[in-house]
C-alpha positions, 0 to 999 in steps of 0.5 A, spaced: 408 278 657 415 283 655 415 287 648 419 282 643 424 289 640 427 288 632 433 292 632 436 293 626 443 298 623 441 302 618 449 305 617 451 297 616 453 296 609 456 290 606 463 289 602 464 294 596 457 298 598 459 306 594 455 312 597 456 314 590 452 308 586 447 306 593 442 310 594 441 308 601 446 303 606 444 296 606 442 297 613 437 301 610 435 297 606 433 291 611 431 296 616 425 297 610 423 290 609 424 288 616 419 293 618 414 292 613 414 284 615 414 286 622 407 290 621 401 286 625 405 282 629 406 284 636 413 286 635 416 292 635 421 295 631 427 301 631 432 303 627 438 305 630 446 308 627 451 303 628 451 297 633 458 296 632 458 289 628 461 292 620 464 286 619 458 281 620 452 286 616 446 287 616 445 286 623 439 286 628 438 284 636 432 281 638 430 285 645 425 284 651 426 286 658 427 280 662 429 275 656 435 272 653 437 278 647 441 276 642 444 280 636 445 277 629 448 279 623 450 276 615 444 278 612 442 281 606 438 286 604 432 281 602 425 279 603 427 272 605 432 275 610 426 280 613 422 274 614 426 269 617 429 276 622 421 277 623 419 269 624 425 268 629 423 274 634 416 271 634 419 265 637 423 269 641 417 274 644 413 268 645 418 264 650 418 266 657 426 266 657 427 268 651 431 261 648 428 258 643 430 250 641 435 250 634 429 245 632 424 251 632 430 255 629 428 259 622 433 256 616 434 263 615 438 265 621 441 259 622 448 260 622 448 268 623 447 269 631 453 274 633 452 273 641 448 273 646 446 277 652 443 275 660 438 280 661 439 286 665 438 284 673 432 287 675 434 294 680 433 292 687 
């Protein structure tokens, strides 16, 4: 089985974010929560600086080789959103194709999907 990755944009900032007032970005806060929530699940996490979805901050990508991949956004750096992201990623990991039936989506990810990407073709 291919590893499912949760890629978290650690530079995401919500409107009104202030570098003087805020010690870290919203994305850093979400990344920390997702990393903690994903411990011991078999999922892998990584941080990247910018998924280019600034209008949808905070953004994550759910990815696995050979499966449909998804970008989700409009999250907050809070434990409920982190849990919903990890719960969805676990369902993605269990799916052979990356497709998770809508009826199975955690409530916390509904309305957060931004893009879907087909798997890359296998090299000849």
